[in-house]
N, C-alpha and C positions, 0 to 999 in steps of 0.2 A: 253074618247078620248083625251080631252084637256091635261091631265097629260102625255099621251103617246108622245105628240108632243115634250115635253122637252127632253125626253130620245132619241127620234129620232134625234133631233137636236144635242144632245151630241154625238151620234154615227157618224153623218156626220162630225162633228168637229174632232173627234178622227181619223176617217178614213183619212181625209184630212191632218192630221198632219204628218202621216208617222212615228210617234214615238211610239215604243211599250210600253212605260211607262204610256201613258195617257189612262184613263179608262172612259167609258160612265157610270158613277156611280152616286150615290146621291150627291157626292161632286161637280162634274162638273155640275150637274143639279142645285145645289144651286148657283153656280157661274152664270149660265145663268139667273136664276130667280132673282138674285140680280141686274143684269145689263140690262136685256131685258124684254119686254112685250111679250105676247103670239104671237101677230102678227109678231113680229121680229123673234121669235123662229121658227115659221112656215116658215117664209121667208128663213131661213137658209137651209131648206129642199131642196131648189132649187140647192144647191151647191153639187150635187152628183159628179160633177167635181169641184175641188177646185178653178178653175180659169175660169171666165166667163166674156164675154164682156157685155157692157151695152145693146147692141142690143139683145144678147142671153137672158139676164135677162128679158128684156121687152117682148120678145116672150114667155118665160116660164110663166111669171106672168100675162100677159095681163094688167098690171097697166098703168095708165096714167103717163106721165113724172113727174108731180109734186109729186105724191104719191111715185113713185119708188125712186126719188131722196131723198125724206124725210126719207124713211126707210134706204136707203144706208148711208146717212149722220149719222143717229142715230147709225148704226152698226159700222161706222168708228169712231164716237165719243167715242164709248165704247171698241174699240180695237178688234172687231171680223172680220172686213173686211178692206182691204187697196186697194185704187185705184192706178193703175200703168199704165203709158203710154206704149202702145205697139210700139215697134220699127218700124220705117218707116210707121207710121200710125197716124191718128188723133184720133183714138179710144182709150178709156180707158178700161183696164182689171180690174176686181174686184176679189181680192184674199181672200179666206177664210183663216184666220190666226190660227195657233196652240195656245192652251191656255198658254203654256210656251214655249218660253219666251215672245211671242208677246203680247197676251191679258194681261198677267201678267204686262208687262211694261206699255202698253198704257192705261190700265184701272186705274192704280195707280197714274200715273203722271198728269192726267187731272186736270187743275187748279181749275175748278169750281165744282169738285165733293165734296159733303159734307164729313166732317171729319169722321163722324160716319160710313158712307158707305165705306170709305177707310179702316177704322179699320176692318170692317167686311170682306172686300176683303182680307186684310192681313192675317186674321185668316183662310179663306178658302184656300188661296194659301199655307199657312203653312201645312194645312191638306193634300193638294195635294202632297206636298214634302214628308210628312210622308208616304203616300200611295205609292209613287214612290220608296221610300227607301225599303219598304216591298217587292215591286214587284221585285226590283233588287236583293235584298238579297236572296229572295226565289228562284229566277230563275237565280242565278248568272252564273253558268256554261253555260247555253243556251244563255244568253244575251251578254256575253262578245264578242263572234265572231261577233254578229250583230253590237254592238257598234263600234268595231274596223274596220270592213270591209264595213259596209252598211250606217253608219251615217256620215254626212258631218263634216268636220273640220270647226267649227263655226267662228274662229277668228285667226288673226295673232298678235303676240306680237311685239310691236315697242318701242324701247327706244327713248325718245324725242330727236329731233335734230340729230338723226342718220339715216343712209340710211335704206330703207326697201327693201332688195333685193327680187327678184323673180327668178325662175329658168332661167339660162342663155339661155337655148334652146328656151324659150318662146320669146326671144328678146323684152321684155317689159322694159320700162324705170325704172330707180331707183328713189325712192322718199325719201324725208325727211319729218318728221312730219309736219314741217312748210310749206313745199311745198304742202302737201295734202290740208292744209287750203287755201293756195293761189290759188288753182285751183277751189275753190268753189264759186258759185254765191249765193247760199242759204245756210245759216248755222243756225241751231237751237240749243239752249241750253235748257236742261230740267233737272228736278230732277232725281237723280239716283233711279230707282225703287227698287233696291236691298237694298240700304241704307234706303229708305223710308219705305219699308215693315218691315225691322228689327226695325226701330224706332217706327212704329205703334204697334209692338209687345212688346215694352218696352225695346228694346236693341239698343240704339242709337249708331251710328258709332263712334268709338273712334279714328279714324285715320284722316278722312277727316274733314276739318274745315267748308266746305260748301257742302250741299247736291246737289247743281247744278253742276254736273260733267259729264253729257252725252251730246255729241255733234253729231248732225245728219246733213247730207248733201243731196243735190239734191232732188230727189223725196220724200225720207223719211223726210228730213228736211221740205219740203213744207207740207207734211202730218201732221207733228207735229205742225207747226204753224197754219194751217187751222183748226185743231181740238182741239185747246187749250191744247196741250200736251207740247209745248215748245215755247220759245220766240226767235224771230229772233235776231241774234247778228252779230257784225262785225268780220272780220278776226282777227283784233287786239285783240278783246275780247277773241276769241277762242284760240289764242296763249297764252294769259294770263292765261286762265283756264288750259292749258297744263303745263305751267310752275309751277303754284301753285300745281297742282296734283303731279308733279315730286317732289317738295319740301316736300310734305307730305308722299312720299313713295308709291304712287298709281301706278298701272300697266296700261300702255297704250295699249289697244287692239283695232284693227281695225276690222270692219265687212264689208262684201261686198254684193253686189246685188246677190240675189239668192243663198247666201252662197257659191258662186263660188269665190275662192280666186284670180282668174285671171280677175274678173270683177272689176268695180270701187268701191272704198271704199264708204260706205254710212254712216259710224259712227265711232267715236273714243270714247270708253268708258274708264273711268279712275277708276280702280277697286282695291279693297282691299280684302284680304283674308277672313276677318270676315263677309263681307256682300255680295260680288259678287255671283250671282246665279251660275256661272260656277265654281268658286272656292268651294262654299259651296256644290254644287251637288257632287263634288269629295270627299270632306272631310266627308260628311254625308253618303257616300256609295251609292249614287244614280246613278252617271253617271261618265264616265271617264273624265280626263282632257286631251284634245286632241287639239294640236295647232301646228303651224309652227313658227319657229324663225330662224334668221340667225346670232345670237349673242350668246356668252357664257361668263360667268364671268371669270376674271383672277385675281390672287392674287399676289401682290408684297410682298413676305414673309418678306423682310427687314422692311417694314412699319407696318405689322400687329402686334398689341399689345395684341391680344387675348382677347379683350373686349367682344366679342360675340354679338355685336350690329347687325351685318349682319345676324347672325343665327336667331336672334329674329325677324328681319324685313322681311326675305325671305318669300314671299307669298306662295311658293310651297314646302317649307321645304327641299330645295336642299342643304342647308349648314349645317355643324356641326363643332364641335371643335375636333381637333385631335392633341395631344401632345402640347397643348397650343396655337395652331394657327387655323385659319379658313380654312376649306376645303370644296370642293363642289363635288356633284355628277353630272357628265357630262350627265347622262341619264335622269336627272330630271330638270336641269337648263333650264329655259325657256328664258333666255337672256333679262329679263325685265329691268335690270339695277337698281332695287331698292337698292341692296347692295352697288352699286357704289355711289349713292347719299346719303345714310344713314351712310356710314362708316366714323367715325370722323377722322380717320387717312389718308383717301384717299388711302387705301391699295388695294381697288378693282376697277377694270376697266372692260370695255367690249371689247372683240375682235371679229372681224367678222369671220364667218365660212361659209361653204356651208349651203344652207338651210336645216334645220334639222326638222324632224317631232318628236314631243314629244307626246307619248301616255302613260298615267298613268292610269291603271285600278283603279276603286274605291276600297277602302279597303273592305275586307270581314269582316263584323261586326258580323253577326250571323252565327252559325254553323248549 
């Protein structure tokens, strides 16, 4: 019976994730057994609804407050559960998290996790990505409509110090990258889990000079600080991280509460093509690259010397050389601005557009 608990917990997590690529298999069970004990795995069975209040959990388990808080804190330390304030209430809601990207991120970046355990986690996650690739490639035709129409757009692309437009009919204010920082009371800086995971697999990031590149705000920032996942920083330090990331050619991506792009920003991640889980899921044939942007690259042909630097640096491979000068694919350009900061001649700039949805299906690798 005790072994069945692990698979039951895995099924609960998969069901709560809403992602068709996750499987309640031996790999996910190995992840659970690496991070949790049997009591904690059994506790997860209470999350048949992935969001429960403290009161509901207390009623379901019959636990005393001290014991209930102990288990919840352990699950939060290991990235399986997050506490979230309920609007217009003093109560907290506890949310069961999906294995990727949430548990992936939170379990890897915890400060006090032993190196050997982090290395084991990196290998487990890599196996999960390989299994997800097989799932996508085997069921390519059936999954593409689900990915396009039923899965959320996880992030928006923002060029640093540029406006972040939202649809005008929403009547929401415009923001600049620095203004997002200025609005925050709690800011956390953590290691990038994607760069960390690649490094643990022996493939250190060749683009970023510092692995500490993920910034979290508000409730998630608090969560990171309380559970040893990130360190609290000042607004000035956060802006410095953004500027360093821009100089290195990293892409600034915002994430929002509940993956709703009309909700508040809760994170800015600074990503590279070689490490970022969203870029890599696309290139490895696992998941589409799906984002919103309101910028597109522009070329001053008189300045372009045809060096090809922008083609090399573009994280989504939207640029190519044609008749000796740089050209771009409007349907692929995500408006990140990497080409503008990396061009030695200053030949590329960003121009503002209407908000554009970029959807790039993952490549079909197997026949």
